[in-house]
BAFILUM-661668 format. One record per residue (C-alpha): residue number from 0; x, y, z. Coordinates in nm, 3 decimals, m for minus. Layout:
// BAFILUM-661668
<r num="NUM" xx="X" yy="Y" zz="Z"/>
...
//
This chain:
// BAFILUM-661668
<r num="0" xx="1.125" yy="0.336" zz="m2.399"/>
<r num="1" xx="1.124" yy="0.132" zz="m2.112"/>
<r num="2" xx="1.164" yy="0.400" zz="m1.846"/>
<r num="3" xx="0.864" yy="0.605" zz="m1.774"/>
<r num="4" xx="0.878" yy="0.993" zz="m1.656"/>
<r num="5" xx="0.824" yy="1.051" zz="m1.337"/>
<r num="6" xx="0.546" yy="1.269" zz="m1.448"/>
<r num="7" xx="0.409" yy="0.975" zz="m1.691"/>
<r num="8" xx="0.480" yy="0.790" zz="m1.401"/>
<r num="9" xx="0.190" yy="1.046" zz="m1.210"/>
<r num="10" xx="m0.049" yy="1.051" zz="m1.540"/>
<r num="11" xx="m0.077" yy="0.628" zz="m1.508"/>
<r num="12" xx="m0.074" yy="0.611" zz="m1.096"/>
<r num="13" xx="m0.391" yy="0.830" zz="m1.080"/>
<r num="14" xx="m0.587" yy="0.673" zz="m1.447"/>
<r num="15" xx="m0.537" yy="0.387" zz="m1.246"/>
<r num="16" xx="m0.688" yy="0.502" zz="m0.944"/>
<r num="17" xx="m1.010" yy="0.638" zz="m1.114"/>
<r num="18" xx="m0.994" yy="0.276" zz="m1.273"/>
<r num="19" xx="m0.997" yy="0.102" zz="m0.942"/>
<r num="20" xx="m1.205" yy="0.357" zz="m0.759"/>
<r num="21" xx="m1.532" yy="0.262" zz="m1.028"/>
<r num="22" xx="m1.462" yy="m0.079" zz="m1.013"/>
<r num="23" xx="m1.836" yy="m0.276" zz="m0.851"/>
<r num="24" xx="m1.798" yy="m0.427" zz="m0.511"/>
<r num="25" xx="m1.822" yy="m0.748" zz="m0.666"/>
<r num="26" xx="m1.507" yy="m0.686" zz="m0.903"/>
<r num="27" xx="m1.349" yy="m0.521" zz="m0.550"/>
<r num="28" xx="m1.402" yy="m0.864" zz="m0.384"/>
<r num="29" xx="m1.347" yy="m1.058" zz="m0.617"/>
<r num="30" xx="m0.975" yy="m0.885" zz="m0.705"/>
<r num="31" xx="m0.886" yy="m0.800" zz="m0.323"/>
<r num="32" xx="m0.993" yy="m1.199" zz="m0.266"/>
<r num="33" xx="m0.690" yy="m1.267" zz="m0.440"/>
<r num="34" xx="m0.493" yy="m0.952" zz="m0.468"/>
<r num="35" xx="m0.463" yy="m0.616" zz="m0.330"/>
<r num="36" xx="m0.288" yy="m0.313" zz="m0.427"/>
<r num="37" xx="m0.310" yy="0.095" zz="m0.292"/>
<r num="38" xx="m0.320" yy="0.351" zz="m0.547"/>
<r num="39" xx="m0.645" yy="0.542" zz="m0.423"/>
<r num="40" xx="m0.533" yy="0.810" zz="m0.201"/>
<r num="41" xx="m0.231" yy="0.969" zz="m0.491"/>
<r num="42" xx="m0.585" yy="0.949" zz="m0.735"/>
<r num="43" xx="m0.819" yy="1.116" zz="m0.416"/>
<r num="44" xx="m0.492" yy="1.403" zz="m0.384"/>
<r num="45" xx="m0.543" yy="1.475" zz="m0.793"/>
<r num="46" xx="m0.896" yy="1.504" zz="m0.793"/>
<r num="47" xx="m0.956" yy="1.179" zz="m1.048"/>
<r num="48" xx="m1.066" yy="1.014" zz="m0.685"/>
<r num="49" xx="m1.329" yy="1.122" zz="m0.505"/>
<r num="50" xx="m1.294" yy="1.060" zz="m0.083"/>
<r num="51" xx="m1.603" yy="0.870" zz="m0.057"/>
<r num="52" xx="m1.482" yy="0.665" zz="m0.293"/>
<r num="53" xx="m1.123" yy="0.606" zz="m0.174"/>
<r num="54" xx="m1.252" yy="0.497" zz="0.143"/>
<r num="55" xx="m1.539" yy="0.230" zz="m0.077"/>
<r num="56" xx="m1.234" yy="0.101" zz="m0.212"/>
<r num="57" xx="m1.017" yy="0.069" zz="0.050"/>
<r num="58" xx="m1.293" yy="m0.085" zz="0.261"/>
<r num="59" xx="m1.424" yy="m0.362" zz="0.021"/>
<r num="60" xx="m1.061" yy="m0.463" zz="m0.054"/>
<r num="61" xx="m0.952" yy="m0.478" zz="0.316"/>
<r num="62" xx="m1.271" yy="m0.703" zz="0.346"/>
<r num="63" xx="m1.183" yy="m0.907" zz="0.086"/>
<r num="64" xx="m0.770" yy="m0.935" zz="0.137"/>
<r num="65" xx="m0.869" yy="m1.054" zz="0.474"/>
<r num="66" xx="m1.161" yy="m1.310" zz="0.313"/>
<r num="67" xx="m0.889" yy="m1.396" zz="0.060"/>
<r num="68" xx="m0.618" yy="m1.512" zz="0.375"/>
<r num="69" xx="m0.840" yy="m1.672" zz="0.607"/>
<r num="70" xx="m0.963" yy="m1.903" zz="0.305"/>
<r num="71" xx="m0.597" yy="m1.961" zz="0.201"/>
<r num="72" xx="m0.417" yy="m2.004" zz="0.576"/>
<r num="73" xx="m0.802" yy="m2.236" zz="0.630"/>
<r num="74" xx="m0.703" yy="m2.431" zz="0.277"/>
<r num="75" xx="m0.297" yy="m2.427" zz="0.372"/>
<r num="76" xx="m0.360" yy="m2.574" zz="0.743"/>
<r num="77" xx="m0.544" yy="m2.872" zz="0.586"/>
<r num="78" xx="m0.338" yy="m2.931" zz="0.319"/>
<r num="79" xx="0.041" yy="m2.942" zz="0.597"/>
<r num="80" xx="m0.212" yy="m3.145" zz="0.848"/>
<r num="81" xx="m0.375" yy="m3.375" zz="0.594"/>
<r num="82" xx="m0.669" yy="m3.279" zz="0.714"/>
<r num="83" xx="m0.660" yy="m3.263" zz="1.064"/>
<r num="84" xx="m0.507" yy="m3.629" zz="1.062"/>
<r num="85" xx="m0.169" yy="m3.530" zz="1.123"/>
<r num="86" xx="0.084" yy="m3.362" zz="1.315"/>
<r num="87" xx="0.183" yy="m2.997" zz="1.164"/>
<r num="88" xx="0.567" yy="m3.072" zz="1.170"/>
<r num="89" xx="0.831" yy="m2.807" zz="1.161"/>
<r num="90" xx="0.625" yy="m2.511" zz="0.921"/>
<r num="91" xx="0.353" yy="m2.554" zz="1.211"/>
<r num="92" xx="0.580" yy="m2.456" zz="1.459"/>
<r num="93" xx="0.723" yy="m2.179" zz="1.240"/>
<r num="94" xx="0.390" yy="m2.041" zz="1.213"/>
<r num="95" xx="0.269" yy="m2.075" zz="1.629"/>
<r num="96" xx="0.580" yy="m1.858" zz="1.675"/>
<r num="97" xx="0.527" yy="m1.631" zz="1.404"/>
<r num="98" xx="0.140" yy="m1.598" zz="1.536"/>
<r num="99" xx="0.293" yy="m1.517" zz="1.860"/>
<r num="100" xx="0.562" yy="m1.320" zz="1.784"/>
<r num="101" xx="0.381" yy="m1.054" zz="1.633"/>
<r num="102" xx="0.050" yy="m1.069" zz="1.910"/>
<r num="103" xx="0.242" yy="m1.191" zz="2.297"/>
<r num="104" xx="0.541" yy="m1.078" zz="2.257"/>
<r num="105" xx="0.385" yy="m0.739" zz="2.154"/>
<r num="106" xx="0.137" yy="m0.705" zz="2.438"/>
<r num="107" xx="0.414" yy="m0.820" zz="2.707"/>
<r num="108" xx="0.528" yy="m0.459" zz="2.656"/>
<r num="109" xx="0.220" yy="m0.266" zz="2.619"/>
<r num="110" xx="0.155" yy="0.082" zz="2.524"/>
<r num="111" xx="0.520" yy="0.094" zz="2.380"/>
<r num="112" xx="0.467" yy="m0.251" zz="2.194"/>
<r num="113" xx="0.166" yy="m0.064" zz="2.003"/>
<r num="114" xx="0.343" yy="0.207" zz="1.922"/>
<r num="115" xx="0.685" yy="m0.039" zz="1.775"/>
<r num="116" xx="0.344" yy="m0.280" zz="1.587"/>
<r num="117" xx="0.235" yy="0.110" zz="1.437"/>
<r num="118" xx="0.610" yy="0.251" zz="1.351"/>
<r num="119" xx="0.656" yy="m0.142" zz="1.169"/>
<r num="120" xx="0.351" yy="m0.092" zz="1.007"/>
<r num="121" xx="0.435" yy="0.253" zz="0.916"/>
<r num="122" xx="0.770" yy="0.153" zz="0.758"/>
<r num="123" xx="0.675" yy="m0.160" zz="0.568"/>
<r num="124" xx="0.377" yy="m0.034" zz="0.321"/>
<r num="125" xx="0.605" yy="0.247" zz="0.320"/>
<r num="126" xx="0.820" yy="m0.027" zz="0.138"/>
<r num="127" xx="0.576" yy="m0.210" zz="0.006"/>
<r num="128" xx="0.434" yy="0.094" zz="m0.218"/>
<r num="129" xx="0.721" yy="0.221" zz="m0.307"/>
<r num="130" xx="0.793" yy="m0.111" zz="m0.495"/>
<r num="131" xx="0.422" yy="m0.048" zz="m0.691"/>
<r num="132" xx="0.524" yy="0.279" zz="m0.764"/>
<r num="133" xx="0.889" yy="0.163" zz="m0.862"/>
<r num="134" xx="0.697" yy="m0.065" zz="m1.074"/>
<r num="135" xx="0.528" yy="0.175" zz="m1.282"/>
<r num="136" xx="0.838" yy="0.331" zz="m1.386"/>
<r num="137" xx="0.905" yy="0.070" zz="m1.653"/>
<r num="138" xx="0.712" yy="m0.094" zz="m1.974"/>
<r num="139" xx="0.926" yy="m0.437" zz="m2.002"/>
<r num="140" xx="0.794" yy="m0.745" zz="m1.778"/>
<r num="141" xx="1.156" yy="m0.783" zz="m1.615"/>
<r num="142" xx="1.225" yy="m0.428" zz="m1.556"/>
<r num="143" xx="0.899" yy="m0.393" zz="m1.271"/>
<r num="144" xx="1.047" yy="m0.691" zz="m1.191"/>
<r num="145" xx="1.352" yy="m0.540" zz="m1.092"/>
<r num="146" xx="1.266" yy="m0.185" zz="m0.955"/>
<r num="147" xx="0.988" yy="m0.385" zz="m0.677"/>
<r num="148" xx="1.241" yy="m0.653" zz="m0.615"/>
<r num="149" xx="1.474" yy="m0.427" zz="m0.381"/>
<r num="150" xx="1.190" yy="m0.285" zz="m0.129"/>
<r num="151" xx="0.974" yy="m0.535" zz="m0.139"/>
<r num="152" xx="1.256" yy="m0.789" zz="m0.006"/>
<r num="153" xx="1.342" yy="m0.452" zz="0.290"/>
<r num="154" xx="1.031" yy="m0.512" zz="0.400"/>
<r num="155" xx="1.081" yy="m0.886" zz="0.453"/>
<r num="156" xx="1.456" yy="m0.837" zz="0.540"/>
<r num="157" xx="1.390" yy="m0.616" zz="0.830"/>
<r num="158" xx="1.073" yy="m0.777" zz="0.986"/>
<r num="159" xx="0.839" yy="m0.493" zz="0.919"/>
<r num="160" xx="0.408" yy="m0.580" zz="0.971"/>
<r num="161" xx="0.223" yy="m0.587" zz="0.646"/>
<r num="162" xx="m0.128" yy="m0.588" zz="0.770"/>
<r num="163" xx="m0.296" yy="m0.868" zz="0.450"/>
<r num="164" xx="0.037" yy="m1.069" zz="0.470"/>
<r num="165" xx="m0.080" yy="m1.102" zz="0.921"/>
<r num="166" xx="m0.382" yy="m1.167" zz="0.757"/>
<r num="167" xx="m0.295" yy="m1.504" zz="0.677"/>
<r num="168" xx="0.030" yy="m1.511" zz="0.913"/>
<r num="169" xx="m0.142" yy="m1.470" zz="1.224"/>
<r num="170" xx="m0.453" yy="m1.748" zz="1.192"/>
<r num="171" xx="m0.329" yy="m1.993" zz="1.069"/>
<r num="172" xx="m0.092" yy="m1.942" zz="1.349"/>
<r num="173" xx="m0.363" yy="m1.947" zz="1.559"/>
<r num="174" xx="m0.452" yy="m2.274" zz="1.368"/>
<r num="175" xx="m0.200" yy="m2.438" zz="1.448"/>
<r num="176" xx="m0.221" yy="m2.419" zz="1.802"/>
<r num="177" xx="m0.065" yy="m2.070" zz="1.846"/>
<r num="178" xx="m0.195" yy="m1.933" zz="2.178"/>
<r num="179" xx="m0.322" yy="m1.590" zz="2.038"/>
<r num="180" xx="m0.682" yy="m1.500" zz="2.049"/>
<r num="181" xx="m0.947" yy="m1.294" zz="1.849"/>
<r num="182" xx="m0.846" yy="m0.998" zz="2.042"/>
<r num="183" xx="m0.548" yy="m0.983" zz="2.066"/>
<r num="184" xx="m0.447" yy="m1.048" zz="1.701"/>
<r num="185" xx="m0.658" yy="m0.769" zz="1.659"/>
<r num="186" xx="m0.556" yy="m0.519" zz="1.905"/>
<r num="187" xx="m0.161" yy="m0.628" zz="1.885"/>
<r num="188" xx="m0.109" yy="m0.617" zz="1.549"/>
<r num="189" xx="m0.416" yy="m0.614" zz="1.308"/>
<r num="190" xx="m0.513" yy="m0.277" zz="1.389"/>
<r num="191" xx="m0.159" yy="m0.066" zz="1.497"/>
<r num="192" xx="m0.068" yy="m0.261" zz="1.153"/>
<r num="193" xx="m0.369" yy="m0.107" zz="0.974"/>
<r num="194" xx="m0.315" yy="0.205" zz="1.067"/>
<r num="195" xx="0.024" yy="0.190" zz="1.032"/>
<r num="196" xx="0.050" yy="0.109" zz="0.678"/>
<r num="197" xx="m0.241" yy="0.331" zz="0.597"/>
<r num="198" xx="m0.023" yy="0.626" zz="0.706"/>
<r num="199" xx="0.206" yy="0.534" zz="0.513"/>
<r num="200" xx="0.109" yy="0.431" zz="0.183"/>
<r num="201" xx="m0.146" yy="0.733" zz="0.189"/>
<r num="202" xx="0.121" yy="1.086" zz="0.266"/>
<r num="203" xx="0.464" yy="0.886" zz="0.222"/>
<r num="204" xx="0.418" yy="0.744" zz="m0.103"/>
<r num="205" xx="0.116" yy="0.863" zz="m0.286"/>
<r num="206" xx="0.105" yy="1.214" zz="m0.184"/>
<r num="207" xx="0.413" yy="1.263" zz="m0.156"/>
<r num="208" xx="0.490" yy="1.176" zz="m0.481"/>
<r num="209" xx="0.222" yy="1.409" zz="m0.607"/>
<r num="210" xx="0.340" yy="1.710" zz="m0.452"/>
<r num="211" xx="0.646" yy="1.646" zz="m0.580"/>
<r num="212" xx="0.582" yy="1.585" zz="m0.937"/>
<r num="213" xx="0.293" yy="1.921" zz="m0.993"/>
<r num="214" xx="0.428" yy="2.226" zz="m0.884"/>
<r num="215" xx="0.646" yy="2.164" zz="m1.200"/>
<r num="216" xx="0.334" yy="2.175" zz="m1.402"/>
<r num="217" xx="0.207" yy="2.512" zz="m1.277"/>
<r num="218" xx="0.509" yy="2.674" zz="m1.281"/>
<r num="219" xx="0.540" yy="2.597" zz="m1.645"/>
<r num="220" xx="0.199" yy="2.753" zz="m1.686"/>
<r num="221" xx="0.287" yy="3.084" zz="m1.440"/>
<r num="222" xx="0.626" yy="3.114" zz="m1.689"/>
<r num="223" xx="0.488" yy="3.209" zz="m2.020"/>
<r num="224" xx="0.204" yy="3.438" zz="m1.872"/>
<r num="225" xx="0.425" yy="3.693" zz="m1.772"/>
<r num="226" xx="0.632" yy="3.604" zz="m2.042"/>
<r num="227" xx="0.329" yy="3.751" zz="m2.249"/>
<r num="228" xx="0.213" yy="4.028" zz="m1.940"/>
<r num="229" xx="0.676" yy="4.188" zz="m1.985"/>
<r num="230" xx="0.609" yy="4.197" zz="m2.395"/>
<r num="231" xx="0.250" yy="4.340" zz="m2.347"/>
<r num="232" xx="0.445" yy="4.677" zz="m2.113"/>
<r num="233" xx="0.755" yy="4.631" zz="m2.376"/>
<r num="234" xx="0.460" yy="4.754" zz="m2.685"/>
<r num="235" xx="0.297" yy="4.989" zz="m2.435"/>
<r num="236" xx="0.629" yy="5.193" zz="m2.409"/>
<r num="237" xx="0.715" yy="5.186" zz="m2.759"/>
<r num="238" xx="0.355" yy="5.335" zz="m2.824"/>
<r num="239" xx="0.406" yy="5.571" zz="m2.593"/>
<r num="240" xx="0.757" yy="5.634" zz="m2.698"/>
<r num="241" xx="0.671" yy="5.727" zz="m3.049"/>
//
């Protein structure tokens, strides 16, 4: 059957988290250089992954994501500008504008801008991690694509902030001439957005799904116990009556 039951999905997710946590640093860097995912908090809640191993995985993956994003951004800039010999055109102007909106615009309103970036980070990774989990609810390729399409499109359509996307977008915009400094990139976007992504990925998706599915398992273990106790009490009463 194509559809995966929630309890089976939780089991698959925690096993995936365990596999990710056991990867070597080399594999973490290589895989995160190419792409990234966030399932580790669910594995930690289930006891499959230790807190230290979760932080180790997230740290190395974040570093690999940053390296891959910067590398691709540099190649993208060189491709658009013919290795710096031509103008950037409309594409470069779009990248510059986006980089400035994601940093200078937040800085202009001070603390409220930092808070806005954080909240957009929360909302964004809620959608992203929900898409990743929903993809596990199907066993077919088309089912996975359809399941994850809506939350991912919601993130883009609403203009939320994702730390990994911004690792490419903002520094690439800087290469194209955006008036953004390194400190402005990190203080007014990368740091608050990363924190928001972590909060929603861990609390609103991973741990929330774990909590809502595990009590049923515990309840199913308690009911037979009470039934056995009731049967034993009835047996004792029957013996005493005789």
